[in-house]
N, C-alpha and C positions, 0 to 999 in steps of 0.2 A: 365510602364517598369517592375516592379516586377511581375505583373500578367502575362505578356508575357514570363518572364524568368522562372517562377515557373514550367511549364511543363518540362523544360529541365534539372532540377536538378537531377531527378532520385532518390532522397532520401528525408528524412525528413530535414527540415530547421529550425535552431534556429532563433527566432526573437529577436535579441539583448539580448539574454540570458534570456528573460522574459518567453517565451513559445515556444513550438515546433509546426511548421506547418507540417502536414503529407504530404507525397508525393502525387502528384495529383491523381494518380490512386486509392488511398485509400479514396478519398473524394466523397461526393454526387455530387459535382459540375461536376465531371468527369463521375461518374458511371451512374447517371440518364439521363442527356440529351445527352451525347456524346457516352458512351459505349453502354448503353441499347437502347437509342433512335435512334441513327444513326448507331450503329453497328461498330464504329470506334475504333481501338486499339490505345493505347498510342503511339506506334511507328509511326503510320500514322498521328495522331494528332500533334505530335511534329514537323513535317516538316513545316507546315505553321506557327506554333508558333515560331520556330527558325528563320524563315525569318522575321517575325514581330519584334521579339526581337533584332536580330543582325543586320539586314540590314535596316529595316525601322526606328525603334526607335533609334537604336544605332548610326545611321549616321545623319539622317535629323531632326527628332523631337527633340532630345536632344539639338542639335546645335541651332535650331530655338527658343526653349524655353530659352536657355541661352542668345542668342542675344537679344530676346525680353525683358528679365529681365534687362540686362545691359542698353538697350536703355530707358526703363521705369525709371530706377534709375537715369540716366543722365538727362532725361526730368524733373523729380521731383526736382533734385538738382539744375540744372542750369536755367530752364525755370520757374518753380513754386517757386524756391528758398526756399522751405521747411520752411514756416513761423512758423510752430509749433516748429521747432528746434532753430530758432534764437530769439524767444521771441517777434517778432513784430506782 
């Protein structure tokens, strides 16, 4: 999710006030394979990345991961009964 959202920021991003991530068009990740290799500008590259970030991941993948996590937690709690937590 953060990797798909990074192209749409348009600026530098602070990573939890620990360090700064430069905007995408200033990185080798963009310049070498995308800009120089494919000849695509950031504006053109942002369109499919926005779709992936907002439409695909934002709606379906995040909900599926959340539901899977909840179901796994319930399975471990009620079916397996978490023996390491009860001491048995």
